[in-house]
C-alpha positions in Angstrom: 17.0 -1.1 -26.3 14.8 -4.1 -25.7 11.2 -2.9 -25.6 10.6 -5.4 -22.7 12.6 -3.2 -20.4 12.0 0.3 -21.9 9.3 1.4 -19.4 10.8 -0.2 -16.3 11.5 2.6 -13.7 14.5 0.7 -12.2 17.7 2.2 -13.6 19.6 -1.1 -13.4 16.9 -3.0 -15.3 17.0 -0.5 -18.1 20.8 -0.3 -18.2 21.5 -4.0 -18.0 18.5 -5.1 -20.1 17.8 -7.8 -17.6 15.1 -8.7 -15.0 16.4 -8.3 -11.5 16.4 -12.1 -10.9 19.1 -12.3 -13.6 21.5 -9.8 -12.1 25.0 -11.1 -11.5 27.9 -9.6 -9.6 29.6 -8.7 -12.9 26.5 -6.8 -13.9 26.5 -4.7 -10.8 30.2 -3.9 -11.2 29.7 -2.8 -14.8 26.8 -0.6 -13.7 28.8 1.0 -10.9 31.8 1.7 -13.2 29.7 3.2 -16.0 27.4 5.3 -13.8 29.9 6.8 -11.4 28.6 5.0 -8.3 30.8 5.9 -5.3 29.2 3.9 -2.4 27.4 0.7 -1.6 24.7 0.3 1.0 23.4 -2.9 2.6 20.0 -2.9 4.3 18.5 -5.8 6.3 15.6 -6.1 8.7 16.1 -6.6 12.5 13.8 -7.7 15.3 12.0 -4.3 15.4 10.9 -4.9 11.7 12.8 -1.9 10.4 15.6 -1.9 7.8 19.1 -1.4 9.2 22.0 0.2 7.2 25.7 -0.6 6.5 27.6 1.9 4.2 30.7 1.2 2.2 33.0 3.5 0.3 34.2 1.9 -3.0 37.9 2.2 -2.6 38.9 0.0 -5.5 37.5 -2.7 -7.8 39.1 -5.4 -5.7 37.4 -4.1 -2.6 34.1 -3.7 -4.4 34.4 -7.4 -5.6 35.1 -8.4 -2.0 32.1 -6.6 -0.6 29.7 -8.1 -3.1 31.2 -11.6 -2.8 31.8 -12.0 1.0 29.6 -9.3 2.5 30.5 -8.2 6.0 30.1 -9.3 9.6 27.6 -7.8 12.0 26.6 -8.2 15.7 23.5 -10.4 15.6 22.7 -10.0 19.3 22.2 -6.2 18.7 19.7 -7.0 15.8 17.9 -10.0 17.3 17.5 -10.3 21.2 17.1 -14.1 20.9 20.7 -14.4 19.7 23.2 -14.9 22.5 25.9 -12.2 22.8 28.6 -14.8 23.3 27.9 -16.3 19.9 26.5 -13.4 18.0 28.6 -12.7 14.9 26.7 -13.0 11.7 27.5 -12.4 8.0 25.4 -10.2 5.8 25.5 -11.1 2.2 23.9 -8.9 -0.5 21.2 -10.2 -2.8 22.0 -8.7 -6.2 18.4 -9.0 -7.4 17.3 -6.3 -4.9 19.8 -3.6 -6.1 18.7 -0.1 -6.9 20.1 3.4 -7.1 19.4 5.0 -3.7 17.1 8.0 -4.2 18.1 9.8 -1.0 21.9 9.7 -0.9 23.8 12.8 -2.1 26.8 10.6 -3.0 25.7 8.2 -5.8 25.0 4.9 -4.0 23.9 1.5 -5.0 21.6 0.0 -2.3 20.6 -3.7 -1.9 19.0 -5.9 0.7 21.2 -8.5 2.4 20.6 -11.9 4.0 22.0 -13.3 7.3 24.4 -16.2 7.5 25.8 -18.0 10.5 29.5 -18.6 11.4 29.5 -21.8 9.3 28.2 -20.0 6.3 24.7 -21.4 6.4 21.6 -19.2 6.2 20.5 -18.1 9.7 17.7 -20.5 10.5 15.9 -18.0 12.7 16.1 -15.1 10.1 12.6 -14.1 9.1 13.7 -13.6 5.5 15.1 -17.2 5.4 12.0 -18.5 7.1 9.9 -17.1 4.3 12.1 -18.7 1.7 11.8 -22.1 3.5 8.0 -21.6 3.7 7.8 -21.0 0.0 10.0 -24.0 -0.8 7.8 -26.3 1.3 4.6 -25.0 -0.2 5.9 -25.7 -3.7 7.2 -29.1 -2.7 3.8 -30.1 -1.2 1.5 -28.5 -3.9 3.6 -28.2 -7.0 2.5 -24.6 -7.2 3.9 -21.2 -6.2 2.6 -18.7 -3.7 2.3 -15.1 -4.9 1.5 -12.1 -2.6 1.0 -8.4 -2.6 0.4 -5.9 0.1 -1.7 -2.8 0.7 0.3 -0.2 2.6 -2.0 2.2 4.5 -0.5 5.2 6.3 -1.5 8.6 7.7 0.3 11.8 6.8 0.0 14.5 9.5 0.7 18.2 9.0 -0.6 21.7 10.0 -4.1 22.5 8.8 -3.9 25.2 6.1 -7.6 25.9 6.7 -8.6 25.3 3.0 -10.8 22.7 1.3 -11.5 20.4 4.2 -12.4 16.9 3.1 -15.5 15.3 4.8 -14.6 13.4 8.0 -14.0 9.7 7.3 -15.0 10.2 3.6 -11.6 10.5 2.1 -11.7 7.4 -0.1 -10.1 8.2 -3.5 -10.4 11.9 -2.8 -8.6 14.3 -5.2 -6.8 17.6 -4.6 -7.5 20.2 -3.3 -9.6 18.3 -0.8 -6.8 15.7 -0.5 -3.6 17.5 0.6 -0.9 14.8 0.1 -1.5 13.3 -3.3 1.7 14.8 -4.6 3.6 13.3 -1.7 2.1 9.9 -2.4 3.1 10.1 -6.1 6.7 10.9 -5.1 6.7 7.9 -2.8 5.3 5.7 -5.6 8.0 7.0 -8.0 10.9 6.2 -5.7 9.4 2.8 -4.8 9.1 1.9 -8.4 12.7 3.0 -9.1 13.8 0.7 -6.3 12.1 -2.3 -7.9 8.7 -2.3 -6.2 5.9 -3.5 -8.5 3.1 -1.0 -7.8 -0.5 -1.5 -8.8 -1.9 1.9 -7.8 -2.1 4.6 -5.1 -5.0 6.6 -3.7 -6.4 8.4 -0.7 -8.1 6.1 1.8 -11.2 6.6 4.0 -9.5 8.1 7.0 -9.2 11.9 7.4 -9.8 14.1 10.4 -8.5 17.2 12.2 -7.2 17.3 15.8 -5.5 20.3 17.4 -5.3 22.2 14.1 -3.5 19.3 12.4 -4.8 17.3 9.4 -4.6 13.5 9.6 -5.0 12.1 6.0 -4.9 8.4 5.2 -3.3 7.2 2.0 -2.7 3.7 0.5 -0.2 2.3 -2.0 -1.1 -1.2 -3.3 1.3 -3.6 -5.0 1.0 -6.2 -7.8 1.2 -9.9 -7.0 4.8 -11.3 -7.2 6.5 -14.3 -5.7 6.1 -14.1 -1.9 9.7 -13.5 -1.2 9.8 -10.5 -3.5 6.6 -9.2 -2.1 8.1 -9.0 1.4 11.2 -7.2 0.0 9.1 -4.7 -1.9 7.0 -3.8 1.2 10.1 -3.4 3.4 11.7 -1.0 1.0 8.5 0.8 0.5 8.0 1.5 4.2 11.5 2.8 4.4 11.0 5.1 1.4 7.7 6.5 2.6 9.1 7.4 6.0 12.4 8.8 4.7 10.6 11.0 2.1 8.2 12.1 4.8 11.1 13.2 7.0 12.7 15.0 4.1 9.5 16.9 3.5 9.0 17.7 7.2 5.9 15.5 7.3 5.0 13.2 10.1 4.1 9.8 8.6 2.7 6.9 10.6 1.7 3.3 9.9 0.2 3.1 13.4 -2.7 0.5 13.4 -5.0 2.9 15.2 -4.8 6.6 16.0 -8.1 7.4 17.7 -11.5 6.0 18.4 -14.1 6.2 15.6 -11.5 6.9 12.9 -10.2 4.4 10.3 -7.2 2.5 11.4 -4.4 1.5 9.1 -4.0 -2.2 8.1 -1.6 -4.2 6.0 -3.9 -6.3 3.9 -2.1 -9.1 2.2 -3.6 -10.5 -1.0 -2.4 -13.8 -2.4 -2.8 -16.0 -5.4 -1.5 -19.5 -6.2 0.2 -20.0 -9.6 1.1 -23.1 -11.6 3.4 -21.9 -14.2 1.6 -19.0 -15.9 -1.9 -20.2 -14.7 -3.7 -18.5 -11.8 -5.2 -21.4 -9.9 -7.6 -19.3 -7.8 -10.6 -19.8 -10.1 -12.0 -22.6 -12.2 -14.8 -22.1 -14.7 -15.3 -18.6 -13.4 -15.8 -19.4 -9.8 -13.4 -19.8 -6.8 -11.5 -23.0 -7.1 -10.9 -25.8 -4.6 -7.3 -24.8 -4.6 -8.2 -21.4 -3.3 -10.6 -22.8 -0.7 -8.0 -25.1 0.7 -5.5 -22.3 1.1 -8.1 -20.1 2.7 -9.1 -22.8 5.2 -5.4 -23.4 6.2 -5.0 -19.7 6.9 -8.3 -19.5 8.8 -7.4 -22.5 11.0 -4.2 -20.7 12.0 -5.5 -17.2 11.9 -5.3 -16.6 15.7 -1.6 -17.5 15.7 -0.9 -15.5 12.6 -1.7 -12.3 14.5 1.5 -13.1 16.5 3.4 -12.3 13.3 1.1 -9.7 11.8 -0.1 -7.6 14.9 2.9 -7.0 17.1 2.0 -4.1 19.3 -0.9 -3.4 21.8 -2.4 -0.8 19.5 -2.9 -3.5 16.8 -5.8 -4.7 18.9 -7.4 -1.2 19.2 -8.0 -1.6 15.4 -9.4 -5.2 15.5 -12.8 -4.2 16.9 -16.3 -4.5 15.3 -17.9 -2.0 13.0 -14.5 -0.4 11.9 -14.0 -2.4 8.6 -11.5 -4.5 10.4 -12.0 -8.2 11.1 -12.8 -9.7 14.5 -14.2 -13.2 13.7 -12.5 -16.0 11.9 -14.4 -16.5 8.7 -14.3 -15.8 4.9 -16.7 -14.5 2.3 -17.0 -12.8 -1.1 -16.7 -9.0 -1.4 -17.5 -8.8 2.4 -15.4 -6.4 4.4 -16.6 -7.8 7.8 -14.8 -11.1 7.3 -11.2 -12.0 8.0 -10.4 -13.4 4.5 -12.2 -11.7 1.7 -12.5 -12.7 -2.0 -12.6 -9.4 -3.9 -13.9 -8.9 -7.5 -11.6 -10.8 -9.8 -12.6 -10.0 -13.4 -14.3 -13.4 -13.7 -17.4 -12.2 -15.7 -17.8 -12.6 -19.4 -18.9 -9.1 -20.3 -16.4 -6.9 -22.3 -16.5 -3.8 -20.2 -13.8 -2.1 -22.2 -15.8 -2.0 -25.4 -18.9 -0.8 -23.6 -16.9 2.2 -22.2 -14.9 2.5 -25.5 -17.0 1.5 -28.5 -14.0 1.7 -30.9 -12.5 -1.2 -29.0 -15.3 -3.7 -29.7 -14.1 -7.3 -30.1 -10.5 -6.3 -29.3 -10.3 -8.3 -26.1 -10.1 -12.1 -26.4 -10.1 -13.2 -22.7 -10.2 -11.6 -19.2 -7.0 -11.3 -17.2 -6.2 -13.8 -14.5 -6.4 -11.3 -11.6 -8.3 -13.2 -8.9 -6.7 -12.9 -5.5 -7.8 -13.5 -1.9 -7.1 -11.0 0.9 -6.2 -11.5 4.6 -7.4 -8.4 6.4 -6.1 -8.7 10.0 -2.4 -7.6 9.8 -1.0 -4.1 10.2 2.4 -2.5 9.7 3.6 -3.5 13.1 4.1 -6.9 11.4 7.3 -8.5 10.7 6.5 -8.8 7.0 8.7 -11.8 6.3 7.2 -13.7 9.3 3.6 -12.7 8.4 3.8 -13.9 4.8 5.8 -17.0 5.9 2.9 -17.8 8.3 0.4 -17.3 5.5 2.3 -19.6 3.1 2.8 -22.2 5.8 -0.9 -22.1 6.8 -2.0 -22.3 3.2 0.2 -25.4 2.8 -1.5 -26.9 5.8 -4.9 -26.4 4.1 -3.7 -28.7 1.3 -2.7 -31.3 3.9 -6.2 -31.3 5.6 -8.6 -34.1 4.6 -11.6 -32.0 5.5 -10.5 -28.6 4.1 -13.4 -28.2 1.6 -16.0 -29.1 4.3 -14.4 -26.5 6.7 -14.6 -24.0 3.8 -18.4 -24.4 3.8 -18.6 -24.1 7.6 -16.6 -20.9 7.7 -18.2 -19.1 4.8 -20.2 -16.0 5.6 -22.2 -14.0 3.0 -23.7 -11.4 5.4 -22.4 -8.6 7.6 -21.8 -10.7 10.8 -21.9 -7.6 13.0 -25.6 -6.8 12.2 -28.0 -7.8 14.9 -29.9 -10.3 12.7 -26.7 -12.3 12.3 -25.9 -12.8 16.0 -26.5 -16.6 15.8 -23.9 -17.0 13.0 -21.5 -14.7 14.8 -21.7 -16.9 18.0 -20.6 -19.9 16.0 -17.3 -18.3 14.9 -14.1 -18.1 16.8 -12.6 -14.6 17.4 -9.2 -13.2 16.7 -7.0 -12.4 19.8 -7.7 -9.2 21.5 -4.1 -8.5 22.8 -0.5 -9.3 22.3 -0.7 -11.7 25.2 -3.6 -13.7 23.7 -1.7 -13.8 20.3 1.3 -15.3 22.1 -0.9 -17.9 23.7 -2.4 -18.8 20.3 1.1 -19.2 18.8 2.1 -21.4 21.8 -0.8 -23.7 21.0 -0.1 -23.9 17.3 3.7 -23.5 17.2 4.0 -27.1 15.9 2.2 -26.1 12.7 4.8 -23.5 12.0 7.8 -25.5 13.2 6.9 -28.5 11.0 9.3 -29.2 8.1 11.8 -26.9 9.8 10.2 -23.7 8.5 10.0 -21.6 11.6 12.8 -22.3 14.0 12.0 -22.9 17.7 14.3 -20.1 18.5 12.4 -17.7 16.4 9.0 -18.8 17.8 10.4 -18.5 21.3 11.5 -14.9 20.5 8.1 -13.9 19.1 6.2 -15.3 22.1 8.6 -13.7 24.6 8.3 -10.3 23.0 4.5 -10.3 22.8 4.2 -11.5 26.4 6.3 -8.6 27.7 3.6 -6.1 26.7 1.3 -7.5 29.5 -1.7 -6.0 27.7 -4.3 -8.6 28.3 -6.8 -6.0 29.6 -5.4 -2.9 28.0 -8.2 -2.5 25.5 -10.8 -2.7 28.2 -8.9 -0.2 30.4 -8.6 2.4 27.7 -12.1 1.9 26.2 -13.6 5.0 27.9 -10.4 7.0 28.4 -9.3 8.8 25.3 -6.3 10.3 27.0 -4.9 7.0 28.1 -5.5 5.5 24.7 -3.6 8.3 23.0 -0.6 7.7 25.4 -0.5 4.1 24.2 -0.9 5.1 20.6 2.0 7.6 20.8 4.2 5.0 22.4 3.9 2.8 19.3 3.5 5.6 16.8 6.3 4.4 14.6 5.9 0.6 15.1 7.3 -1.7 12.5 
């Protein structure tokens, strides 16, 4: 065994002694034969931002080879409403690098994500997954660098209250058992996600916890490691599917809903990013945030109102984006500041050897700090189309590099205070606000669609579909209508309980 692969949770990586990006068709066939795999499963995201499933029985090696080579055809109009029914046939072709042994199927099954192709055999231009690929290619072409991303999946687990060891309301951050009730469930989720190829950083209890009608609502989070943006989106899609499926199998209600009730923490999908040039993290220079990072931040801020069209896709998304709830409302950035839209978290840029201070026997064993600095967009939630969201971030970051005044704008949009405090009203008044509804997000995307359609990244058809879907919610004044009516708010919340 190659020690590089010994600790990898993915069975294919250990067996094949290869990184997933190196998987070939012959590798999968060998794994299938030698591990008694009986079925193949393709999964692919549709317009509702959920993974769809197509199952195959392996009848013969010839049929297996055909499945893996030529994929299968599907009805695109049933998956994406902006595709006309009269010309809707699409191909789904598996991506071998995403293959994993399915943790839920009783019959041994190899599951993998698939990409959409049109009748001519070209990648479907309006596919969110292909849009992200194009965005990354254009970013690299413009900057000579690569965009890495990682997500923080926040979710609530809901179950009957056992009446024991109640955690303090809204004080659940990093809580342990027995006050935290679903740590074991989170660990199971993390184990299955890692086996499926997800690169996990850590998991923990989040702030939100409360009890309503004798039911416990407990918020958890699983955070990932930075990987190339296309892989990051794949990992998040698979992770959401695993968390929900495992919840159902354990008779637990699990929701990624952006907001459940007033005064309780909502669930976001914070996306961190870093920009790499080869093996070098370009986010810092001489221990401080670099001009590279600032340009990317400004590009994202200049398009932030339109990015909500990809990252906040249901009316309850905007119940979360309100002041004083650790969710952003104003378009600005800052260091270690949770009231801003784009946050620069701690990045191990100091010179002190903390390890040897905590562990005296390790003195002088560490030569240089890790290149961990990332920057975090805090607006999105799990109603997002993850591929569209990250593609919009990558495209906007590229625009930052194309702006002549990016560094000047970075200074103007920087905030080092809590902008919601009364003494900072003047600064708050100078900043633009995020949209407050799906309708206003659609309007923002209309105004900035040229930025996303440039270089043929987002197709006009995809942009039209996003706008049309958001406008149908007709929610321009919904937040105001439900502000003082908890029952009406809960009706809306329940309607979009399993969004995304």
